[in-house]
N, C-alpha and C positions, 0 to 999 in steps of 0.2 A: 435505386437504393434503398434497404431499408430505414426507418424513421431511428434515427439516435436515442440510443439508451441511456441512465443514470443506475449509477450501480455505487453504491455508500462505500470505502474503502479508505485505511491507513495509506497513508504515502511518506517512509525515509526519505527523508531531503541529505544531500552531502555526498560525500565520495561515497564508490560504490564499493562494498566488500571487494577481496582479491578476488579478480576471476580471469580466464586467459583472455588476449585480443586488449587492445588500445580503445573498442569499439564497445566497451562495457556502459554500461546505462548509469546515469549520476541519481535516481528516484528511478523506481519501482510502486506500481500499487497493486495491493492485495484486495483484490476484489472478495467479499464475501459470497461465498456459496456459487461461482461464477464458474458453469464448466466448459465454455467458449473457449476455443484457444483464439486471441485475440492479439498476439504478437503480430509488428507490424503494420497493424491498423492505427489509423490514425485517432487519440483520442486528447480530449479537455479535461483538466483535472482543478476542480477548485479546493482549495482549501477553506475549511473550516475551525479548525479547534488545532491548538497548537499542543502534543501529548510530554515532547518529552525531549530535552537536549540529546546530541548528537552523542555519542561515549563508545569509545573502542571493545569488542569483544574475544576475547583469548583464540573463538573460532572460529568457523564462518556455523557450525551446531549452535553456541550458544546465541550465535545472533541472531538462527533461525527460529528458537527457542524463546528470545523477546518480541518479534516482528511476529510471531506466528502465536506465541500463549497472551503474553502479558499486553504490546499493545496492542493486538486485537479486539480484545476483551476491553479495553475502558473506551477503543474508538467503538463497539460497540452498544459502548455504555453511555458516553456522546452521544449516539442518535437515537436511541430509545428514549432518553431522559426526554431530548426536544422532540422527540414523537415525526420525527423525518422518517421521510418513504420518500422512495425509488420505485416504477412503474416504464 
């Protein structure tokens, strides 16, 4: 198998957004600039920084806007300031 790789990413924790089926994940990690299909691949997540408390959103679109906008920007800033690099 290929060697493990590391990616910088925010990971929201808490109840999953409304989704079909009982097997919806309790956490999803958003990998910056990753184009690989990693669904079903076992991975390890290490938490480095707390971004915000859980909150309810009026819609899935608002949640996506928070995650892909504000949360991603804050996470990238956190890693950039500390000069984290992964490769």
